[in-house]
Backbone as CSV, one residue per row, in Angstrom:
resi,resn,N_x,N_y,N_z,CA_x,CA_y,CA_z,C_x,C_y,C_z
1,UNK,-15.063,-37.608,-3.617,-15.421,-36.222,-3.504,-14.163,-35.370,-3.597
2,UNK,-14.204,-34.346,-4.429,-13.030,-33.486,-4.626,-13.044,-32.356,-3.603
3,UNK,-11.874,-32.101,-3.039,-11.714,-31.005,-2.099,-11.500,-29.710,-2.851
4,UNK,-12.088,-28.650,-2.342,-11.876,-27.344,-2.938,-10.504,-26.843,-2.506
5,UNK,-9.713,-26.406,-3.474,-8.381,-25.903,-3.173,-8.322,-24.413,-3.472
6,UNK,-7.620,-23.711,-2.632,-7.416,-22.285,-2.826,-5.975,-22.070,-3.250
7,UNK,-5.798,-21.316,-4.309,-4.463,-21.001,-4.794,-4.187,-19.537,-4.504
8,UNK,-3.102,-19.278,-3.814,-2.688,-17.923,-3.501,-1.488,-17.565,-4.338
9,UNK,-1.434,-16.337,-4.772,-0.255,-15.880,-5.492,0.172,-14.552,-4.902
10,UNK,1.416,-14.222,-5.072,1.917,-12.966,-4.535,3.325,-12.711,-5.007
11,UNK,3.847,-11.582,-4.593,5.219,-11.258,-4.895,5.945,-10.987,-3.594
12,UNK,7.196,-11.359,-3.561,8.020,-11.124,-2.391,8.931,-9.950,-2.703
13,UNK,8.876,-8.942,-1.840,9.725,-7.767,-2.046,10.464,-7.454,-0.755
14,UNK,11.641,-6.914,-0.901,12.352,-6.445,0.278,12.201,-4.927,0.344
15,UNK,12.679,-4.347,1.392,12.503,-2.904,1.610,13.214,-2.060,0.558
16,UNK,14.173,-2.614,-0.153,14.919,-1.858,-1.157,14.283,-1.916,-2.544
17,UNK,13.282,-2.744,-2.714,12.628,-2.887,-4.005,11.914,-1.599,-4.371
18,UNK,12.058,-1.197,-5.632,11.366,-0.024,-6.141,10.570,-0.394,-7.374
19,UNK,9.444,0.296,-7.547,8.553,0.059,-8.674,8.350,1.342,-9.461
20,UNK,8.185,1.212,-10.758,7.727,2.337,-11.569,6.215,2.422,-11.397
21,UNK,5.616,3.462,-11.933,4.165,3.589,-11.880,3.508,2.392,-12.563
22,UNK,4.019,2.010,-13.720,3.460,0.865,-14.450,3.605,-0.425,-13.647
23,UNK,4.768,-0.650,-13.048,4.992,-1.872,-12.273,4.098,-1.928,-11.042
24,UNK,3.928,-0.799,-10.370,3.056,-0.763,-9.199,1.614,-1.035,-9.610
25,UNK,1.204,-0.419,-10.698,-0.145,-0.628,-11.229,-0.370,-2.097,-11.563
26,UNK,0.583,-2.679,-12.252,0.475,-4.088,-12.650,0.495,-5.017,-11.442
27,UNK,1.315,-4.710,-10.453,1.442,-5.600,-9.296,0.176,-5.629,-8.444
28,UNK,-0.608,-4.551,-8.488,-1.843,-4.551,-7.693,-3.080,-4.753,-8.566
29,UNK,-2.893,-4.879,-9.871,-4.011,-5.151,-10.766,-4.988,-3.995,-10.901
30,UNK,-4.486,-2.796,-10.737,-5.313,-1.593,-10.847,-4.732,-0.683,-11.925
31,UNK,-5.581,0.130,-12.545,-5.065,1.052,-13.571,-4.204,2.151,-12.957
32,UNK,-3.328,2.711,-13.777,-2.438,3.779,-13.315,-3.239,4.960,-12.764
33,UNK,-4.416,5.212,-13.309,-5.254,6.317,-12.837,-5.623,6.129,-11.363
34,UNK,-5.828,4.885,-10.954,-6.148,4.593,-9.565,-4.947,4.913,-8.678
35,UNK,-3.757,4.560,-9.142,-2.530,4.875,-8.405,-2.377,6.395,-8.298
36,UNK,-2.654,7.103,-9.385,-2.572,8.563,-9.372,-3.558,9.157,-8.365
37,UNK,-4.725,8.550,-8.228,-5.708,9.001,-7.245,-5.170,8.797,-5.825
38,UNK,-4.446,7.705,-5.601,-3.832,7.470,-4.290,-2.784,8.538,-3.981
39,UNK,-2.050,8.932,-4.997,-1.059,10.000,-4.825,-1.768,11.303,-4.481
40,UNK,-2.847,11.607,-5.198,-3.620,12.827,-4.938,-4.186,12.851,-3.521
41,UNK,-4.582,11.693,-3.010,-5.131,11.595,-1.651,-4.040,11.587,-0.581
42,UNK,-2.777,11.504,-1.005,-1.676,11.493,-0.053,-1.410,10.137,0.566
43,UNK,-1.963,9.082,-0.025,-1.752,7.731,0.502,-0.327,7.270,0.238
44,UNK,0.177,7.569,-0.946,1.550,7.212,-1.306,2.227,8.425,-1.920
45,UNK,3.533,8.461,-1.795,4.332,9.547,-2.359,5.427,8.970,-3.237
46,UNK,5.401,9.301,-4.520,6.467,8.818,-5.394,7.753,9.594,-5.143
47,UNK,8.859,8.957,-5.455,10.156,9.616,-5.404,10.528,9.928,-6.848
48,UNK,10.903,11.161,-7.107,11.262,11.589,-8.456,10.476,12.819,-8.848
49,UNK,11.051,13.589,-9.760,10.445,14.858,-10.148,9.338,14.698,-11.183
50,UNK,9.583,13.895,-12.186,8.626,13.733,-13.278,7.997,12.353,-13.206
51,UNK,6.770,12.256,-13.696,6.038,10.987,-13.624,6.825,9.846,-14.257
52,UNK,7.536,10.110,-15.331,8.324,9.064,-15.997,9.486,8.586,-15.116
53,UNK,9.877,9.395,-14.137,10.997,9.054,-13.255,10.542,8.544,-11.895
54,UNK,9.248,8.578,-11.639,8.741,8.184,-10.325,9.137,6.768,-9.958
55,UNK,9.446,6.586,-8.684,9.717,5.277,-8.112,8.915,5.161,-6.819
56,UNK,8.439,3.957,-6.568,7.651,3.668,-5.377,8.318,2.530,-4.634
57,UNK,8.517,2.701,-3.342,9.164,1.678,-2.538,8.195,0.612,-2.054
58,UNK,8.735,-0.347,-1.344,7.941,-1.454,-0.811,6.853,-0.954,0.131
59,UNK,7.132,0.126,0.871,6.121,0.684,1.777,4.904,1.173,0.995
60,UNK,5.127,1.723,-0.186,4.007,2.165,-1.035,3.164,0.965,-1.453
61,UNK,3.812,-0.107,-1.835,3.072,-1.307,-2.219,2.232,-1.812,-1.055
62,UNK,2.802,-1.805,0.132,2.090,-2.244,1.326,0.853,-1.363,1.560
63,UNK,1.008,-0.053,1.417,-0.109,0.868,1.613,-1.181,0.670,0.539
64,UNK,-0.759,0.443,-0.690,-1.707,0.199,-1.786,-2.524,-1.056,-1.490
65,UNK,-1.874,-2.089,-1.014,-2.570,-3.341,-0.694,-3.589,-3.130,0.435
66,UNK,-3.248,-2.321,1.413,-4.186,-2.028,2.503,-5.415,-1.326,1.951
67,UNK,-5.198,-0.337,1.089,-6.320,0.389,0.489,-7.188,-0.561,-0.322
68,UNK,-6.567,-1.456,-1.074,-7.337,-2.433,-1.853,-8.232,-3.274,-0.947
69,UNK,-7.676,-3.741,0.169,-8.478,-4.560,1.085,-9.616,-3.759,1.701
70,UNK,-9.342,-2.523,2.059,-10.387,-1.677,2.636,-11.513,-1.439,1.635
71,UNK,-11.152,-1.190,0.392,-12.163,-0.975,-0.643,-12.964,-2.234,-0.918
72,UNK,-12.264,-3.334,-1.107,-12.905,-4.587,-1.496,-13.692,-5.220,-0.353
73,UNK,-13.062,-5.346,0.798,-13.679,-6.062,1.916,-14.713,-5.234,2.682
74,UNK,-14.461,-3.925,2.792,-15.325,-3.093,3.625,-16.117,-2.050,2.846
75,UNK,-15.830,-1.919,1.549,-16.542,-0.940,0.738,-16.177,0.501,1.065
76,UNK,-14.991,0.705,1.621,-14.537,2.045,1.987,-14.125,2.794,0.726
77,UNK,-14.530,4.068,0.627,-14.123,4.855,-0.538,-12.670,5.296,-0.376
78,UNK,-12.121,5.900,-1.413,-10.697,6.242,-1.427,-10.326,7.221,-0.312
79,UNK,-11.147,8.233,-0.080,-10.856,9.197,0.984,-10.885,8.515,2.355
80,UNK,-11.837,7.629,2.566,-11.910,6.892,3.822,-10.727,5.959,4.001
81,UNK,-10.311,5.324,2.918,-9.146,4.431,2.975,-7.882,5.230,3.284
82,UNK,-7.766,6.421,2.703,-6.609,7.272,2.982,-6.552,7.623,4.462
83,UNK,-7.689,7.961,5.043,-7.751,8.272,6.467,-7.397,7.046,7.305
84,UNK,-7.923,5.891,6.928,-7.635,4.665,7.665,-6.146,4.334,7.636
85,UNK,-5.501,4.503,6.487,-4.065,4.226,6.372,-3.277,5.194,7.249
86,UNK,-3.698,6.450,7.265,-3.039,7.442,8.112,-3.167,7.064,9.589
87,UNK,-4.353,6.624,9.989,-4.559,6.211,11.378,-3.764,4.949,11.720
88,UNK,-3.679,4.019,10.806,-2.866,2.822,11.028,-1.395,3.184,11.211
89,UNK,-0.916,4.152,10.423,0.463,4.627,10.574,0.681,5.238,11.957
90,UNK,-0.300,6.014,12.417,-0.191,6.645,13.732,-0.151,5.584,14.830
91,UNK,-0.968,4.567,14.726,-0.961,3.474,15.699,0.416,2.803,15.706
92,UNK,0.980,2.576,14.529,2.306,1.956,14.444,3.370,2.835,15.096
93,UNK,3.313,4.146,14.857,4.271,5.071,15.484,4.121,5.062,17.009
94,UNK,2.887,5.066,17.489,2.663,5.052,18.934,3.145,3.757,19.571
95,UNK,2.931,2.649,18.895,3.432,1.361,19.416,4.954,1.357,19.485
96,UNK,5.593,1.938,18.475,7.060,2.004,18.473,7.562,2.879,19.611
97,UNK,6.879,3.996,19.853,7.271,4.870,20.970,7.073,4.162,22.291
98,UNK,5.979,3.450,22.444,5.710,2.719,23.673,6.758,1.625,23.897
99,UNK,7.081,0.914,22.835,8.102,-0.137,22.940,9.448,0.452,23.320
100,UNK,9.786,1.601,22.747,11.063,2.247,23.075,11.066,2.730,24.527
101,UNK,9.940,3.234,24.991,9.856,3.749,26.351,9.901,2.634,27.396
102,UNK,9.370,1.474,27.027,9.341,0.371,27.983,10.503,-0.589,27.812
103,UNK,11.337,-0.336,26.802,12.500,-1.194,26.570,12.196,-2.510,25.940
104,UNK,11.104,-2.628,25.241,10.733,-3.895,24.600,11.195,-3.956,23.179
C-alpha cells in the first residue's frame, strides 16, 4: 500500500528582501491586479513613487500570504481580509507593549 505524501514548497526571505510588483505577484501566484487591489485596500504599501519603481518588503509578502489564507480557507472577501490583517497587527503591537511593560 502506498502512503500519500504531501510536498510543500516555499521561499525563504529575510527582512531585507525586496520584491517588484511582478515578483510579488509571481511569488504568491496571483495576478498583479490582485496585488493592486491589496494596495487600494491599504493591506500593503509599496515603496517608490512610480509603479515601475515600487518595491515590497518581506512584511508585505507576509501580509499577502495572510490575506490568501483568509480568502482560501475562510472565504473572507478582500475588505474583510484587510480588516483582519489590521486587527492582527494591533494584537501584535499590544503584545509587544505588554512584553515591554512586564520585562519579558
